[in-house]
N, C-alpha and C positions, 0 to 999 in steps of 0.2 A: 739620384738614388731611386732604385726601384723598390717601392714599399712592399710589393708582393714577395720579392726575393728576400727582403729583410725579414719579413714575417715567417717565411719558410725556415730561414736560418735560426731565428728565435725559437720556433717550434721544435726544430731539430735539437737545439741545445737543451730545451726544457724536457722534452718527452723521450728523446732517444739517449741523450747523454746525462739526463737527470740532474741538471743544474737548477738552482733557485732562480726565480725571475729577477731578483736584484743582482745576482751574479751574471745572469745573461746580459743585463744592461752594461756591465763593465766589460764583458767579453766582446759584445757588439761594438762598443766604443773603440776597443783596440783593433778589431777587424776593419772598421770604417777608416781609422787612421792609416792602417797599413795599405788598404786599397787606395786611399788618396795619395799616399807616397808613391805607390806604383803607377799612378796615373789612370786609375780606373775608378768606377763607382762600385758599390756593393751589388753586383749583378753577375750574370752568367759569364761575362767576359773576364772578370776577375777570377772566376772559378778555374779558368784555364791558364792563369798567369804562371803558376809553378815556381821553380827555383829562379827564373829570370827576374823575379821581383825581390828576391832576397830570402834568407832562411826563415825569418819570422813570418814573412808574407806567404811563403810556401805552405806553412801550417794553416794560416788563415784562409788561403785559397783552397786548401784541402777540405777544411770545414765547410766552406761555401759549396764546394763541389758535391760533397756528401749530402748536404742539406737540400740541394736542388735536384737530387736524384741521379747524380752522375755515377759513373762506374767505380768511383773510388779514386784514390790518389796514391802516389808513391810514399806518402808520409804514413808512418805506422800510427796506430791508435795510442801507443805508449808516448810517442813524441807529441801527439796532439794533446794528450792529458798533461804532460809535463809543461808544455807552453801555456796552456790555459791556467794551470796552477801558478805559473810565474805571473801571468797577467792579473790574476786575482790577488796575488800578494802585493803587486806594485800599483794597482789601480783602485782608487776608492770606490765603494759600491755606489751605483747610481740608482735612480728610480726604476721601478718595474717597467716603465715605458720610457726608454731613453732614446 
């Protein structure tokens, strides 16, 4: 896992999408799991996984792509917010540094 890329994703979730640090821990936990299922780590390679990794992983890859300064993704902001809402409802909050 690339800790610099993970810090960029955490910063994007906190400062651009305005999530609480405890919520960011739960979101990152789900993104890490989806990246692992797709056979990647949480880095620039997973950012380009797209739909080939599955529908949930497409959203996670889109978040990583946006956080790493990519040109965006085919996933709408609405779909990203809906999936993050689902993750927050189904995942218990973790520490601020997860």
